[in-house]
N, CA and C of each residue as an Amber inpcrd file, in Angstrom:
protein
   693
  12.0960000 -36.6900000 102.1400000  10.8680000 -36.9930000 101.4140000
  10.2080000 -35.7420000 100.8900000  10.4790000 -34.6680000 101.4690000
   9.8440000 -33.4210000 101.0320000  10.3720000 -32.9410000  99.6960000
  11.5020000 -33.4900000  99.2480000  12.0840000 -33.0090000  97.9740000
  11.5510000 -33.7350000  96.7630000  10.9340000 -34.9110000  96.8700000
  10.4960000 -35.6800000  95.6910000   9.4030000 -34.9890000  94.8900000
   8.3590000 -34.4760000  95.5480000   7.3340000 -33.7900000  94.7380000
   7.9120000 -32.6320000  93.9650000   8.8550000 -31.9560000  94.5420000
   9.4760000 -30.8300000  93.8320000  10.1930000 -31.3160000  92.6000000
  10.8850000 -32.4630000  92.6970000  11.6040000 -33.0210000  91.5530000
  10.6450000 -33.3860000  90.4430000   9.4950000 -33.9940000  90.8110000
   8.5130000 -34.3650000  89.7790000   7.9960000 -33.1270000  89.0580000
   7.7200000 -32.0940000  89.8140000   7.2010000 -30.8660000  89.2140000
   8.2130000 -30.2570000  88.2590000   9.4680000 -30.2850000  88.6220000
  10.5150000 -29.7000000  87.7750000  10.6630000 -30.4790000  86.4840000
  10.6170000 -31.8200000  86.5490000  10.7350000 -32.6360000  85.3350000
   9.5570000 -32.4250000  84.4130000   8.3640000 -32.3360000  85.0240000
   7.1750000 -32.1060000  84.2010000   7.2570000 -30.7700000  83.5040000
   7.7240000 -29.7630000  84.2410000   7.8640000 -28.4460000  83.6250000
   8.8930000 -28.4430000  82.5290000   9.9870000 -29.1900000  82.7100000
  11.0250000 -29.2760000  81.6860000  10.5070000 -29.9620000  80.4500000
   9.7340000 -31.0410000  80.6270000   9.1780000 -31.7600000  79.4820000
   8.2460000 -30.8750000  78.6970000   7.4120000 -30.1310000  79.3970000
   6.4870000 -29.2310000  78.7160000   7.2390000 -28.1680000  77.9500000
   8.3170000 -27.6890000  78.5340000   9.1120000 -26.6740000  77.8530000
   9.7540000 -27.2120000  76.6000000  10.2720000 -28.4300000  76.6440000
  10.9060000 -29.0260000  75.4750000   9.8970000 -29.2700000  74.3630000
   8.7120000 -29.7370000  74.7610000   7.6690000 -29.9500000  73.7570000
   7.2980000 -28.6460000  73.0850000   7.2420000 -27.5910000  73.8270000
   6.9080000 -26.2930000  73.2460000   7.9550000 -25.8270000  72.2650000
   9.2140000 -26.0330000  72.5620000  10.2970000 -25.6330000  71.6590000
  10.2460000 -26.4310000  70.3760000   9.9930000 -27.7430000  70.4950000
   9.9440000 -28.6060000  69.3150000   8.8220000 -28.1950000  68.3790000
   7.6600000 -27.8940000  68.8780000   6.5240000 -27.5240000  68.0400000
   6.7670000 -26.2170000  67.3150000   7.4920000 -25.3080000  67.9100000
   7.7970000 -24.0370000  67.2510000   8.8000000 -24.2240000  66.1250000
   9.6080000 -25.2820000  66.1540000  10.6400000 -25.4910000  65.1360000
  10.1320000 -26.1550000  63.8740000   8.8930000 -26.6600000  63.7850000
   8.3550000 -27.3320000  62.6040000   7.9360000 -26.2990000  61.5690000
   8.3880000 -26.4540000  60.2620000   8.0340000 -25.5230000  59.1790000
   7.1270000 -26.2150000  58.1740000   6.2640000 -25.4380000  57.5200000
   5.3410000 -25.9830000  56.5170000   6.1040000 -26.3470000  55.2530000
   5.7120000 -27.4000000  54.5220000   6.3990000 -27.7840000  53.2840000
   6.2760000 -26.6940000  52.2290000   7.3170000 -26.5780000  51.3360000
   7.3110000 -25.5610000  50.2800000   6.2050000 -25.8480000  49.2740000
   5.5910000 -24.8030000  48.7580000   4.5120000 -24.9330000  47.7820000
   5.0580000 -24.7070000  46.3790000   4.8500000 -25.6580000  45.4420000
   5.3480000 -25.5320000  44.0730000   4.5350000 -24.4950000  43.3140000
   5.1960000 -23.7920000  42.3440000   4.5040000 -22.8230000  41.5090000
   3.6880000 -23.5470000  40.4460000   2.9280000 -22.7870000  39.6220000
   2.0170000 -23.3780000  38.6470000   2.7330000 -23.7880000  37.3620000
   2.0660000 -24.6780000  36.6020000   2.5010000 -25.0490000  35.2560000
   1.4680000 -24.5150000  34.2740000   1.9270000 -23.7350000  33.2820000
   1.0160000 -23.0520000  32.3720000   1.0940000 -23.6460000  30.9660000
  -0.0530000 -23.7190000  30.3120000  -0.1100000 -24.1420000  28.9100000
   0.4290000 -23.0280000  28.0190000   0.9560000 -23.4000000  26.8460000
   1.4990000 -22.4160000  25.9070000   0.9050000 -22.6230000  24.5170000
   1.0020000 -21.5960000  23.6940000   0.6270000 -21.6730000  22.2790000
   1.7680000 -21.0950000  21.4540000   2.0010000 -21.6860000  20.2760000
   3.0810000 -21.2380000  19.3960000   2.4970000 -20.8500000  18.0430000
   2.7960000 -19.6340000  17.6090000   2.3190000 -19.1190000  16.3230000
   3.5260000 -18.7640000  15.4630000   3.6120000 -19.3710000  14.2710000
   4.7140000 -19.1100000  13.3400000   4.1380000 -18.6240000  12.0170000
   4.6270000 -17.4710000  11.5300000   4.1040000 -16.8630000  10.3050000
   5.2620000 -16.5830000   9.3490000   5.2470000 -17.1670000   8.1270000
   6.3280000 -16.9100000   7.1700000   6.1390000 -15.5720000   6.4680000
   7.2360000 -14.9700000   6.0260000   7.1680000 -13.6980000   5.3020000
   6.6360000 -13.8790000   3.8870000   6.7040000 -15.0960000   3.3520000
   6.1600000 -15.4070000   2.0210000   5.9110000 -16.9030000   1.9520000
   4.9450000 -17.2960000   1.1200000   4.6560000 -18.7220000   0.9550000
   4.8680000 -19.1910000  -0.4750000   5.2980000 -18.2780000  -1.3510000
   5.7000000 -18.6250000  -2.7110000   6.9370000 -17.8110000  -3.0490000
   8.0310000 -18.4830000  -3.3720000   9.2810000 -17.7950000  -3.6840000
   9.9460000 -18.4550000  -4.8790000  10.9110000 -17.7480000  -5.4730000
  11.7370000 -18.3280000  -6.5260000  12.9090000 -19.0780000  -5.9020000
  13.4160000 -20.0530000  -6.6190000  14.5590000 -20.8220000  -6.1340000
  15.7210000 -19.8810000  -5.8220000  16.3310000 -20.0750000  -4.6570000
  17.4500000 -19.2510000  -4.2340000  17.0650000 -18.1410000  -3.2760000
  15.7740000 -17.8090000  -3.1900000  15.3330000 -16.7600000  -2.2770000
  15.1600000 -17.3170000  -0.8610000  15.0480000 -16.4120000   0.1100000
  14.8890000 -16.8070000   1.5050000  13.6100000 -16.2180000   2.0890000
  13.2110000 -16.7670000   3.2310000  12.0670000 -16.2420000   3.9700000
  12.4790000 -16.0040000   5.4160000  11.7060000 -15.1810000   6.1150000
  11.8210000 -15.0270000   7.5580000  10.5710000 -15.6230000   8.1970000
  10.7180000 -16.1510000   9.3970000   9.5840000 -16.7300000  10.1240000
   9.4050000 -15.9600000  11.4270000   8.2830000 -15.2480000  11.5290000
   7.9690000 -14.5090000  12.7480000   7.3550000 -15.4650000  13.7640000
   7.8600000 -15.4200000  14.9870000   7.4630000 -16.3910000  16.0060000
   6.8800000 -15.6970000  17.2260000   5.7960000 -16.2670000  17.7480000
   5.1760000 -15.7560000  18.9680000   4.7710000 -16.9380000  19.8400000
   5.4650000 -17.1210000  20.9570000   5.1190000 -18.1500000  21.9340000
   4.4500000 -17.4530000  23.1110000   3.2200000 -17.8170000  23.3910000
   2.4530000 -17.1780000  24.4640000   2.0490000 -18.2290000  25.4920000
   1.6270000 -17.7710000  26.6680000   1.2080000 -18.6930000  27.7260000
  -0.0840000 -18.2070000  28.3550000  -0.6560000 -19.0430000  29.2070000
  -1.9000000 -18.6860000  29.8920000  -1.7230000 -17.5270000  30.8610000
  -0.4800000 -17.1770000  31.1500000  -0.2390000 -16.0280000  32.0240000
  -0.4710000 -14.7130000  31.2900000  -0.5430000 -14.7820000  29.9440000
  -0.6470000 -13.5660000  29.1490000   0.6960000 -13.0270000  28.7210000
   1.7690000 -13.7050000  29.1260000   3.1210000 -13.2750000  28.7880000
   3.8610000 -14.4140000  28.0880000   4.8910000 -14.0490000  27.3280000
   5.7170000 -15.0620000  26.6780000   6.6600000 -15.6930000  27.6880000
   6.8720000 -17.0040000  27.6120000   7.8490000 -17.6410000  28.5030000
   9.2470000 -17.0770000  28.2580000   9.9930000 -16.9240000  29.3180000
  11.3680000 -16.4380000  29.1880000  12.3750000 -17.5780000  29.1670000
  11.9050000 -18.7930000  29.3890000  12.7820000 -19.9580000  29.3910000
  12.3150000 -20.9580000  28.3380000  13.2230000 -21.8610000  27.9490000
  12.9040000 -22.8580000  26.9380000  13.4120000 -22.4300000  25.5680000
  13.4480000 -23.3610000  24.6320000  13.9390000 -23.0880000  23.2810000
  12.8630000 -23.3900000  22.2490000  13.0240000 -22.8000000  21.0590000
  12.1200000 -23.0490000  19.9360000  12.9330000 -23.5660000  18.7560000
  12.4310000 -24.6160000  18.1120000  13.1420000 -25.2420000  16.9950000
  12.2770000 -25.2140000  15.7430000  12.8780000 -24.7770000  14.6320000
  12.2100000 -24.7920000  13.3330000  12.4610000 -26.1430000  12.6770000
  11.3770000 -26.8560000  12.3560000  11.4700000 -28.1630000  11.7120000
  10.9820000 -28.0630000  10.2700000  11.5690000 -28.8750000   9.3880000
  11.2260000 -28.8470000   7.9670000  10.9440000 -30.2520000   7.4560000
   9.9810000 -30.3330000   6.5290000   9.6770000 -31.5920000   5.8380000
   9.5960000 -31.2870000   4.3470000  10.5830000 -31.7660000   3.6000000
  10.6360000 -31.4850000   2.1680000   9.5330000 -32.2160000   1.4110000
   9.2390000 -31.7170000   0.2110000   8.1680000 -32.2980000  -0.6010000
   8.4400000 -33.7520000  -0.9460000   9.7000000 -34.1450000  -0.9670000
  10.0620000 -35.5140000  -1.3310000  10.2200000 -36.4290000  -0.1240000
  10.0080000 -35.9110000   1.0770000  10.2360000 -36.7100000   2.2750000
   9.0220000 -36.7730000   3.1760000   9.1340000 -37.5640000   4.2310000
   8.0460000 -37.7200000   5.1980000   8.4910000 -37.4180000   6.6250000
   9.7920000 -37.2060000   6.8350000  10.3170000 -36.9660000   8.1760000
  10.5630000 -35.4800000   8.4120000  10.3360000 -35.0720000   9.6630000
  10.6530000 -33.7070000  10.0750000  12.1140000 -33.6430000  10.5010000
  12.8280000 -32.6210000  10.0180000  14.2270000 -32.4390000  10.3820000
  14.4450000 -31.0240000  10.9020000  15.2820000 -30.9140000  11.9360000
  15.5530000 -29.6120000  12.5410000  16.3800000 -28.7470000  11.5900000
  15.9550000 -27.4970000  11.4460000  16.6720000 -26.5360000  10.6090000
  17.4990000 -25.5870000  11.4730000  16.8860000 -25.0790000  12.5310000
  17.5710000 -24.1400000  13.4200000  16.8710000 -24.1310000  14.7650000
  17.6290000 -23.7910000  15.8210000  17.0830000 -23.6880000  17.1710000
  17.4730000 -22.3470000  17.7700000  16.4840000 -21.6530000  18.3380000
  16.7360000 -20.3840000  19.0180000  16.6960000 -20.5990000  20.5260000
  17.6310000 -19.9900000  21.2230000  17.6940000 -20.1420000  22.6770000
  16.6280000 -19.3290000  23.3840000  16.0390000 -18.3660000  22.6900000
  14.9390000 -17.5840000  23.2460000  13.6340000 -18.0950000  22.6550000
  12.6250000 -18.2730000  23.4820000  11.3900000 -18.9300000  23.0560000
  10.7160000 -18.2360000  21.8820000  10.6840000 -16.9040000  21.8650000
   9.9450000 -16.1660000  20.8370000  10.8440000 -15.4360000  19.8500000
  12.0870000 -15.8460000  19.7290000  13.0010000 -15.2080000  18.7830000
  12.6940000 -15.6810000  17.3640000  12.6110000 -14.7400000  16.4110000
  12.2690000 -15.0730000  15.0270000  13.4020000 -15.8430000  14.3460000
  13.0410000 -16.5260000  13.2510000  14.0250000 -17.2130000  12.4130000
  14.2170000 -16.3960000  11.1350000  15.4750000 -16.1060000  10.7980000
  15.7730000 -15.2410000   9.6590000  16.5220000 -16.0030000   8.5690000
  16.3100000 -15.5370000   7.3180000  17.0490000 -16.0410000   6.1510000
  16.9740000 -17.5620000   6.0270000  15.7630000 -18.0890000   6.1210000
  15.5450000 -19.5240000   5.9110000  15.4560000 -19.7660000   4.4040000
  16.2410000 -20.7010000   3.8820000  16.3130000 -20.9200000   2.4380000
  15.7950000 -22.3160000   2.0720000  14.5420000 -22.4180000   1.6200000
  14.0420000 -23.7220000   1.1630000  14.7130000 -24.1210000  -0.1510000
  15.1800000 -25.3570000  -0.2400000  15.8190000 -25.8410000  -1.4620000
  14.8010000 -26.4020000  -2.4470000  13.6020000 -26.6480000  -1.9610000
  12.4790000 -27.0820000  -2.7860000  11.2190000 -26.7610000  -1.9920000
  10.0490000 -27.0680000  -2.5320000   8.8170000 -26.8530000  -1.7810000
   8.8930000 -27.6110000  -0.4580000   8.6810000 -26.8840000   0.6420000
   8.9350000 -27.4370000   1.9730000   7.8530000 -27.0020000   2.9540000
   7.4780000 -27.9120000   3.8400000   6.5400000 -27.6040000   4.9170000
   7.3260000 -27.4150000   6.2120000   6.9470000 -26.3800000   6.9730000
   7.6510000 -26.0490000   8.2120000   6.6850000 -26.0240000   9.3970000
   7.2500000 -26.1750000  10.5880000   6.5370000 -25.9070000  11.8290000
   7.5760000 -25.5790000  12.9000000   7.1230000 -24.9340000  13.9730000
   8.0190000 -24.5700000  15.0730000   7.5470000 -25.2710000  16.3440000
   8.4880000 -25.8720000  17.0640000   8.1880000 -26.5840000  18.3070000
   8.8650000 -25.8720000  19.4770000   8.0570000 -25.4850000  20.4630000
   8.5850000 -24.9220000  21.7100000   8.7360000 -26.0570000  22.7170000
   9.9130000 -26.1600000  23.3450000  10.2190000 -27.3050000  24.2060000
   9.4980000 -27.2810000  25.5470000   9.0200000 -26.1070000  25.9580000
   8.4920000 -25.9860000  27.3060000   9.6280000 -25.7530000  28.2970000
   9.2720000 -25.6460000  29.5820000  10.2940000 -25.3800000  30.6060000
   9.8520000 -25.9550000  31.9360000  10.7400000 -26.7310000  32.5510000
  10.5060000 -27.2860000  33.8800000  11.2600000 -26.4320000  34.8860000
  10.5270000 -25.8020000  35.7940000  11.1420000 -24.8870000  36.7550000
  12.1710000 -25.6030000  37.6160000  13.3050000 -24.9330000  37.8440000
  14.3720000 -25.5130000  38.6610000  14.1680000 -25.2470000  40.1430000
  13.3110000 -24.3000000  40.4860000  13.0510000 -23.9900000  41.8890000
  11.5710000 -23.7040000  42.0760000  11.1370000 -23.6980000  43.3260000
   9.7230000 -23.4650000  43.6260000   9.3330000 -22.0070000  43.4490000
  10.2930000 -21.1530000  43.1790000   9.9860000 -19.7440000  42.9740000
   9.6770000 -19.4210000  41.5170000   9.8880000 -20.3900000  40.6070000
   9.6630000 -20.1730000  39.1770000   8.4580000 -20.9730000  38.6930000
   7.8840000 -20.5170000  37.5740000   6.7790000 -21.2320000  36.9450000
   7.3120000 -22.2040000  35.8950000   6.5220000 -23.2260000  35.5900000
   6.8420000 -24.1710000  34.5270000   5.8970000 -23.9310000  33.3520000
   6.3610000 -24.3180000  32.1320000   5.5640000 -24.1100000  30.9260000
   5.5050000 -25.4030000  30.1230000   4.3230000 -25.7220000  29.6310000
   4.1480000 -26.9210000  28.8240000   4.6590000 -26.6870000  27.3990000
   5.1000000 -27.7390000  26.7100000   5.5300000 -27.5830000  25.3110000
   4.3320000 -27.3560000  24.3930000   4.5970000 -26.8150000  23.2000000
   3.5530000 -26.6080000  22.1920000   4.2160000 -26.5020000  20.8270000
   3.4310000 -26.5930000  19.7720000   3.9660000 -26.4440000  18.4240000
   2.9830000 -25.6810000  17.5500000   3.5140000 -25.0460000  16.5200000
   2.6940000 -24.2350000  15.6250000   1.9770000 -25.1140000  14.6050000
   1.0040000 -24.5220000  13.9280000   0.3960000 -25.1880000  12.7820000
   1.4230000 -25.2310000  11.6460000   1.5070000 -26.3310000  10.9030000
   2.4500000 -26.3830000   9.7780000   2.0610000 -25.3850000   8.6810000
   3.0560000 -24.8920000   7.9640000   2.8140000 -24.0360000   6.8010000
   3.7760000 -24.4500000   5.6940000   3.3450000 -24.2730000   4.4490000
   4.1350000 -24.7150000   3.3020000   4.6340000 -23.5170000   2.5050000
   5.9020000 -23.5720000   2.1360000   6.5080000 -22.5670000   1.2650000
   6.7990000 -23.2390000  -0.0770000   6.1320000 -22.7660000  -1.1300000
   6.3220000 -23.3350000  -2.4620000   7.4630000 -22.6170000  -3.1730000
   8.3220000 -23.3980000  -3.8080000   9.5020000 -22.8590000  -4.4870000
   9.3430000 -23.0570000  -5.9920000   9.5000000 -21.9730000  -6.7450000
   9.3700000 -22.0310000  -8.2030000  10.7430000 -22.1050000  -8.8550000
  10.8360000 -22.8530000  -9.9290000  12.0740000 -22.8640000 -10.7070000
  12.3020000 -21.4810000 -11.3150000  13.5330000 -21.2050000 -11.6700000
  13.8640000 -19.9530000 -12.3450000  14.3500000 -20.2520000 -13.7550000
  14.1030000 -19.3130000 -14.6620000  14.5420000 -19.4640000 -16.0450000
  15.0840000 -18.1220000 -16.5240000  16.3010000 -18.1290000 -17.0290000
  16.9210000 -16.8970000 -17.5230000  16.6930000 -16.7660000 -19.0240000
  16.8020000 -15.5290000 -19.5410000  16.6390000 -15.2680000 -20.9720000
  17.3290000 -13.9520000 -21.3050000  17.5870000 -13.7210000 -22.5970000
  18.2250000 -12.4650000 -22.9980000  17.2340000 -11.3050000 -22.9500000
  17.6770000 -10.1230000 -23.3420000  16.8170000  -8.9410000 -23.2840000
  16.0560000  -8.6890000 -24.5820000  16.4260000  -9.3370000 -25.6610000
  15.7320000  -9.1270000 -26.9250000  16.3500000  -9.9500000 -28.0390000
  15.6930000  -9.9190000 -29.2200000  16.2170000 -10.6270000 -30.3800000
  15.4380000 -11.8860000 -30.6980000  15.8950000 -12.5700000 -31.7440000
  15.2440000 -13.8000000 -32.1960000  15.9690000 -15.0480000 -31.7050000
  17.1610000 -14.8630000 -31.1510000  17.9000000 -15.9730000 -30.5500000
  17.6050000 -15.9730000 -29.0490000  16.7870000 -16.9190000 -28.6170000
  16.3740000 -16.9710000 -27.2110000  17.0930000 -18.1390000 -26.5450000
  17.8470000 -17.8350000 -25.4940000  18.5840000 -18.8830000 -24.7890000
  18.7070000 -18.5080000 -23.3240000  18.9530000 -19.5080000 -22.5030000
  19.0930000 -19.2720000 -21.0700000  19.2580000 -20.5820000 -20.3340000
  18.8870000 -20.5620000 -19.0630000  19.0690000 -21.7540000 -18.2270000
  17.9310000 -21.8730000 -17.2270000  17.5040000 -23.1080000 -16.9870000
  16.4750000 -23.4000000 -15.9880000  17.1590000 -24.0020000 -14.7680000
  16.8220000 -23.4860000 -13.5900000  17.3840000 -23.9920000 -12.3440000
  16.2510000 -24.2890000 -11.3660000  16.4950000 -25.2580000 -10.4550000
  17.6900000 -26.1100000 -10.3400000  17.4720000 -27.4680000 -11.0090000
  18.5530000 -28.1210000 -11.3550000  18.5660000 -29.5140000 -11.8080000
  17.4550000 -29.8140000 -12.8110000  17.5580000 -29.1760000 -13.9610000
  16.5430000 -29.3920000 -14.9990000  17.2180000 -29.9780000 -16.2310000
  17.7930000 -31.1390000 -16.0410000  18.5650000 -31.7970000 -17.0950000
  17.6560000 -32.5440000 -18.0650000  17.8190000 -32.2450000 -19.3600000
  17.0840000 -32.9410000 -20.4290000  15.5820000 -32.9490000 -20.1720000
  15.0650000 -31.8010000 -19.7740000  13.6410000 -31.6730000 -19.4660000
  12.9860000 -30.7160000 -20.4660000  11.6540000 -30.8090000 -20.6320000
  10.9900000 -30.0280000 -21.6820000  10.6590000 -28.5900000 -21.2900000
  10.6730000 -27.7310000 -22.2900000  10.1470000 -26.3680000 -22.2090000
   9.1370000 -26.2340000 -23.3450000   7.9070000 -25.8780000 -23.0000000
   6.8470000 -25.7690000 -23.9990000   6.7950000 -24.3260000 -24.5040000
   6.8920000 -24.1690000 -25.8260000   6.8730000 -22.8460000 -26.4520000
   5.5520000 -22.6860000 -27.2000000   4.8320000 -21.6060000 -26.8840000
   3.5730000 -21.2900000 -27.5590000   3.6640000 -19.9080000 -28.1870000
   2.7870000 -19.6550000 -29.1590000   2.8340000 -18.3900000 -29.8840000
   1.4240000 -17.8610000 -30.1120000   1.3090000 -16.5320000 -30.1610000
   0.0100000 -15.8980000 -30.3860000   0.2180000 -14.5010000 -30.9600000
  -0.7770000 -14.0270000 -31.7030000  -0.7660000 -12.6410000 -32.1690000
  -1.3490000 -11.7030000 -31.1150000  -1.8900000 -12.2830000 -30.0400000
  -2.4460000 -11.4970000 -28.9440000  -1.5520000 -11.6410000 -27.7110000
  -1.4480000 -10.5740000 -26.9550000  -0.5640000 -10.6050000 -25.7940000
  -1.1340000 -11.4390000 -24.6510000  -2.4590000 -11.4790000 -24.5280000
  -3.0670000 -12.1080000 -23.3550000  -3.9200000 -13.3390000 -23.6630000
  -3.8270000 -13.8950000 -24.8270000  -4.6240000 -15.0790000 -25.1160000
  -4.3760000 -15.5890000 -26.5170000  -5.0660000 -16.6870000 -26.8590000
  -4.9640000 -17.2400000 -28.1920000  -3.6670000 -17.9670000 -28.4890000
  -2.9760000 -18.4340000 -27.4710000  -1.6880000 -19.1000000 -27.6840000
  -1.8910000 -20.5300000 -28.1840000  -1.0860000 -20.9100000 -29.1490000
  -1.0670000 -22.2830000 -29.6530000   0.3560000 -22.8210000 -29.5600000
   0.4630000 -24.1430000 -29.4590000   1.7900000 -24.7400000 -29.2960000
   2.6170000 -24.5640000 -30.5660000   3.8430000 -24.1000000 -30.3740000
   4.7730000 -23.9220000 -31.4840000   5.8290000 -25.0250000 -31.4940000
   6.3690000 -25.3420000 -30.3200000   7.4130000 -26.3680000 -30.2450000
   7.6160000 -26.7900000 -28.7990000   8.2220000 -27.9600000 -28.6380000
   8.6870000 -28.4180000 -27.3280000  10.1850000 -28.6530000 -27.4570000
  10.9570000 -27.8700000 -26.7190000  12.4090000 -28.0160000 -26.7570000
  12.8750000 -28.6350000 -25.4440000  14.1000000 -29.1380000 -25.4430000
  14.6330000 -29.7670000 -24.2340000  15.9420000 -29.1060000 -23.8200000
  16.1420000 -29.0850000 -22.5260000  17.3870000 -28.5330000 -22.0000000
  18.5180000 -29.5420000 -22.1690000  19.7470000 -29.0510000 -22.0150000
  20.8880000 -29.9620000 -22.0700000  21.2030000 -30.4680000 -20.6600000
  22.3670000 -31.0680000 -20.4970000  22.7360000 -31.6720000 -19.2140000
  22.8850000 -30.6430000 -18.0960000  23.0680000 -29.3800000 -18.4490000
  23.2280000 -28.3250000 -17.4420000  21.9740000 -27.4620000 -17.3060000
  20.8910000 -27.8830000 -17.9340000  19.6480000 -27.1330000 -17.8330000
  19.5580000 -25.9580000 -18.7860000  20.4590000 -25.8730000 -19.7700000
  20.4560000 -24.7560000 -20.7170000  19.5650000 -25.0730000 -21.9140000
  19.0230000 -24.0180000 -22.5350000  18.1680000 -24.1800000 -23.7050000
  18.5150000 -23.0960000 -24.7250000  18.0920000 -23.3150000 -25.9640000
  18.3220000 -22.3330000 -27.0240000  17.3080000 -22.5630000 -28.1380000
  16.7740000 -21.4650000 -28.6810000  15.7920000 -21.5640000 -29.7630000
  15.8720000 -20.3120000 -30.6300000  15.8950000 -20.5220000 -31.9510000
  15.8480000 -19.4070000 -32.8930000  14.4150000 -19.2430000 -33.3750000
  13.8180000 -18.0850000 -33.1070000  12.4310000 -17.8350000 -33.4830000
  12.3460000 -17.3810000 -34.9380000  11.2710000 -17.7390000 -35.6170000
  11.1030000 -17.3070000 -37.0080000  10.8070000 -15.8090000 -37.0900000
  11.2120000 -15.1990000 -38.1970000  10.9780000 -13.7650000 -38.3970000
   9.6350000 -13.5680000 -39.1010000   8.5850000 -13.7020000 -38.3400000
   7.2410000 -13.5320000 -38.8790000   6.8910000 -12.0550000 -38.9850000
   6.1380000 -11.7200000 -40.0050000   5.7280000 -10.3350000 -40.2080000
   4.7660000  -9.8890000 -39.1120000   4.9780000  -8.6860000 -38.6080000
   4.0950000  -8.1330000 -37.5900000   4.5930000  -8.4230000 -36.1790000
   3.6650000  -8.2730000 -35.2230000   3.9860000  -8.4860000 -33.8120000
   3.5050000  -9.8690000 -33.3900000   4.4030000 -10.6140000 -32.7340000
   4.0590000 -11.9450000 -32.2330000   4.5190000 -12.0670000 -30.7740000
   3.7230000 -12.8300000 -30.0280000   4.0350000 -13.0570000 -28.6170000
   4.3270000 -14.5400000 -28.4050000   5.4010000 -14.7990000 -27.6650000
   5.8640000 -16.1610000 -27.4360000   5.8710000 -16.4550000 -25.9410000
   5.4500000 -17.6490000 -25.5910000   5.4330000 -18.0720000 -24.1890000
   6.3540000 -19.2780000 -24.0210000   7.2920000 -19.1740000 -23.0750000
   8.1910000 -20.2750000 -22.7270000   7.7950000 -20.7520000 -21.3260000
   7.3780000 -22.0110000 -21.2060000   6.8300000 -22.4890000 -19.9300000
   7.4840000 -23.7880000 -19.4790000   7.7790000 -23.8380000 -18.1750000
   8.2650000 -25.0470000 -17.5070000   7.1620000 -25.5070000 -16.5620000
   6.7710000 -26.7610000 -16.6570000   5.6470000 -27.2560000 -15.8730000
   6.0180000 -27.5030000 -14.4070000   4.9910000 -27.5060000 -13.5890000
   5.1330000 -27.8040000 -12.1660000   5.3970000 -29.2940000 -11.9740000
   6.1740000 -29.6280000 -10.9430000   6.3400000 -31.0270000 -10.5580000
   6.2300000 -31.1420000  -9.0430000   6.5820000 -32.2940000  -8.5190000
   6.4150000 -32.5300000  -7.0860000   7.2800000 -31.6050000  -6.2340000
   8.4600000 -31.2630000  -6.7420000   9.4050000 -30.4720000  -5.9600000
   9.2280000 -28.9660000  -6.1300000   8.8690000 -28.5460000  -7.3460000
   8.9050000 -27.1210000  -7.6620000   7.6570000 -26.6730000  -8.4130000
   7.3210000 -25.4030000  -8.2280000   6.3040000 -24.7820000  -9.0530000
   6.8700000 -24.5530000 -10.4460000   5.9820000 -24.4760000 -11.4260000
   6.4260000 -24.1660000 -12.7720000   6.7780000 -22.6870000 -12.8990000
   7.3280000 -22.3330000 -14.0380000   7.6560000 -20.9350000 -14.3100000
   7.5130000 -20.6800000 -15.7990000   7.3760000 -19.4050000 -16.1620000
   7.2270000 -19.0560000 -17.5700000   7.6450000 -17.6110000 -17.7940000
   7.8700000 -17.2820000 -19.0460000   8.0660000 -15.8850000 -19.4160000
   7.5170000 -15.6750000 -20.8200000   7.2010000 -14.4170000 -21.1290000
   6.6960000 -14.0640000 -22.4550000   7.7570000 -13.2900000 -23.2230000
   7.7050000 -13.4640000 -24.5480000   8.6880000 -12.8660000 -25.4440000
   7.9440000 -12.1950000 -26.5970000   8.4400000 -11.0710000 -27.0350000
   7.7770000 -10.3280000 -28.1130000   8.7420000 -10.1330000 -29.2770000
   8.2450000 -10.4320000 -30.4820000   9.0360000 -10.1580000 -31.6870000
   8.2250000  -9.2680000 -32.6250000   8.9420000  -8.4890000 -33.3950000
   8.2870000  -7.6160000 -34.3760000   9.1580000  -7.5210000 -35.6170000
   8.5130000  -7.7080000 -36.7600000   9.1910000  -7.5850000 -38.0450000
   8.2950000  -6.7710000 -38.9680000   8.8550000  -5.7490000 -39.5980000
   8.0740000  -4.9340000 -40.5310000   7.7310000  -5.7600000 -41.7630000
   6.6090000  -5.4750000 -42.4050000   6.2260000  -6.2400000 -43.6060000
   7.3030000  -6.2190000 -44.6850000   8.0160000  -5.1000000 -44.8040000
   9.0570000  -5.0070000 -45.8300000  10.1930000  -5.9970000 -45.5630000
  10.5830000  -6.1330000 -44.3050000  11.6890000  -7.0320000 -43.9690000
  11.2660000  -8.4910000 -43.9820000   9.9860000  -8.7440000 -43.7910000
   9.5120000 -10.1250000 -43.7560000   9.4400000 -10.7310000 -45.1410000
   9.4390000  -9.8970000 -46.1780000   9.3320000 -10.4200000 -47.5430000
  10.6130000 -11.0980000 -48.0020000
């Protein structure tokens, strides 16, 4: 009978010891890192260009941390003057990498969308998506011409089939122009006009009007005929 109290004491001590070991083995749950808001700024190198030219788009994606995110992608989206949908033009794997040699085929509105980033581990931060303010790049038609003479010919691009070119004339270089003729291009956008040999100096304006897709374009032409030759 003298051994029973000892047995109880030993079991109680063992239970207390086991409870102590168990409590030391419990770990606190992992704490997730923060999610930061971002801003996207896209700036084009030009907002008015001639058909066939390109632009660069400088990109800056920033976050509330004061630093640019190192994860996530940025996509350049375009909406043409004739459309209503945004379409992807290019995607950069680096959030703030610029877009180079972007070639608008007509007047086009652009914006850049940063996808954001969801951290894969609790040691990394997450970033919310953002997009830039839209900007528009206007594209002007081009018109070629010779270097001199009374035979003026060239081509209007792009796709200017059977369309008008307004020709005006003036004795002043910077004003006083009146309509001389309206000529039309052929199926390939080419034009040709023989100017009259008027006495003295005359200035001629060849103009293509603006439309929904393209800005207009124009050039000036100068002719000179001595009074003796004009007779």
